[in-house]
C-alpha positions, -999 to +999 in steps of 0.1 A: +462-425+595+497-411+602+508-444+616+498-461+584+516-435+563+484-421+550+464-388+553+429-381+567+426-347+552+399-331+573+415-300+587+396-283+615+405-257+641+389-281+666+407-312+654+425-315+688+392-321+706+367-332+680+357-369+677+350-388+645+313-394+654+307-357+660+326-347+629+304-370+608+272-360+626+278-324+618+293-330+584+323-309+594+342-290+567+374-271+575+402-257+554+407-284+529+372-289+516+383-274+483+405-304+475+391-332+496+354-324+504+337-324+537+333-352+562+305-367+540+329-371+511+354-389+533+330-415+548+326-449+530+305-466+557+289-462+591+277-482+621+247-464+637+225-471+668+189-460+659+161-449+682+148-484+691+183-495+701+189-515+669+223-513+653+226-507+616+259-521+602+268-502+571+305-507+573+311-524+539+331-494+528+320-497+491+329-469+467+299-479+445+266-492+457+233-483+439+211-509+457+187-484+472+186-453+494+220-442+508+212-443+545+248-432+553+242-398+539+210-393+560+229-399+592+259-377+582+250-340+590+219-350+610+234-337+643+225-369+661+188-365+655+184-397+635+209-420+652+242-423+670+272-430+649+294-456+667+319-466+640+329-455+605+350-466+575+369-435+563+388-427+531+426-423+537+447-407+510+483-406+501+503-382+522+517-352+501+554-353+500+558-318+488+538-287+498+540-250+491+524-225+515+520-189+502+507-157+519+498-127+497+486-092+504+458-077+483+437-046+480+402-061+481+380-092+481+375-087+444+412-090+439+413-120+461+386-137+440+404-129+407+436-144+421+418-174+434+404-180+399+439-178+385+453-202+411+424-227+408+426-228+370+463-233+369+469-255+399+438-277+396+436-306+422+470-294+436+452-265+453+443-279+488+433-246+506+426-210+498+418-187+528+407-151+529+419-129+558+412-092+566+438-068+580+417-062+611+418-099+619+456-100+616+459-069+637+439-087+665+463-117+662+494-096+664+479-077+694+469-107+714+489-138+703+525-142+713+552-150+688+533-137+658+545-111+633+536-096+600+550-118+573+551-088+548+570-055+550+539-033+547+502-038+556+475-046+531+437-044+534+433-081+526+453-113+525+450-148+511+467-179+525+469-208+501+485-242+499+495-265+470+505-301+475+517-330+455+526-367+461+557-362+440+587-345+457+604-330+426+601-292+432+573-288+408+548-275+434+572-249+447+579-237+412+541-235+404+535-214+435+563-190+425+548-187+390+513-181+404+525-154+428+545-136+400+515-137+377+493-123+404+517-094+410+520-087+373+482-086+369+480-063+400+458-088+418+486-092+445+505-064+461+532-084+479+537-121+488+559-146+507+564-183+500+572-203+531+607-216+529+604-242+557+578-263+576+583-239+606+574-208+585+544-226+570+532-234+605+536-198+615+514-187+586+487-212+593+488-203+630+478-168+622+447-182+605+439-207+632+441-179+659+418-155+641+385-165+658+401-171+692+417-136+696+384-118+689+373-127+724+399-103+737+384-074+717+351-076+736+318-089+724+316-108+691+286-118+671+295-146+648+281-161+616+291-193+597+276-187+563+283-195+526+274-180+493+284-189+458+322-183+455+317-155+428+294-136+452+318-135+482+329-099+475+294-087+471+283-104+504+311-088+523+305-053+509+267-055+515+272-069+550+298-044+560+276-015+548+247-027+567+266-033+599+279+002+599+243+015+595+230-007+623+259-003+648+283+026+639+318+017+647+313-020+648+342-040+634+335-067+609+361-095+607+351-116+576+375-145+571+374-180+559+374-205+531+372-184+499+378-214+478+343-229+487+324-197+496+323-203+533+329-171+552+330-166+590+314-132+592+322-121+627+315-087+641+334-073+671+319-046+692+328-009+688+358+000+709+338+024+732+306+004+734+296-017+764+298-054+757+263-062+770+248-034+750+265-046+718+254-083+723+218-071+728+219-065+690+226-102+684+191-112+670+187-081+648+222-083+634+219-120+627+186-115+609+201-087+587+232-108+578+212-139+570+188-119+549+218-109+526+231-145+526+197-158+515+193-131+489+226-143+474+214-179+473+236-188+502+233-209+535+230-197+570+251-226+582+280-236+560+297-261+583+287-256+620+252-270+618+219-257+631+217-271+666+194-252+690+208-218+683+197-216+647+167-239+649+141-211+647+159-196+617+155-227+596+119-220+583+133-188+568+161-206+551+144-237+537+115-242+513+083-254+530+086-287+512+122-292+523+112-286+559+083-310+556+104-338+542+130-333+569+103-336+596+089-367+579+124-383+579+128-374+616+094-390+625+102-421+606+136-426+623+127-413+657+089-413+663+092-406+700+117-377+696+143-392+719+174-385+698+190-351+705+156-335+713+152-298+705+180-297+680+178-290+643+140-293+640 
């Protein structure tokens, strides 16, 4: 895409190692779903090898086609259980010529949600990412990652990292970001903020976000969740989950971060400082069940973007209506009657 002067906007922490077939088979999301959608929204056509070895050529790349079932959408997100994606036609977009990256400190997830609503309403499609970060996650980054530093002069309980972009290089996006930050401070949604003044500073801000999951390994055992709830319910989810975790494992350290703009929170829990790693990880099943119960009570999903695979397969009956599960199994039998495609995964 870059060589053609275009943008493929899927932004993932694993983009250095991920392959297009896997990205589509898992319907990967990432940090720019708010503006550009997930992998499904960026695919115009597929070529797929099905269970009997036949090859379906759906590479027309049409934007509009109402001539029957959309087979493409069945294969995307199926985790390789319906067919093997071997080629794709993807949407490429104009590259932004101006971006503004801002980092703001706030007092609570409620303040972050109020500020997101403000930014989203005023920036519209120019808002390409809006991430929520807890102070504990940044402390882990500063402790374990070299060449990182706090962008603000004093600590805050929570932070947001957001980006605006435009195909027009006229200073409009930077001015809009400045206006939004000033309005957030005046409304007491934001305590302090910094606007990146260079590409290098913008990269430093995004690097903190990208390291947040990785550095948790150095804090001992970590039990991780990739969940989503309606955007308006993110603060309630975090509050309820934090309270429950403290009751279940006193001293455990929740690190909830992620894509506030689309309701996808990576609710990770690091072990208490004084607890043995093996003892902490023995709580994995009970802790997962408790967190997922809150997610489902809030009309959310137990897998926002990482898929089901084998790890969450047994949880699916609790997260899907019986009819949904039955229809999924019928589709699987129709496409793969002998169960040879990625057996044991998803269903």
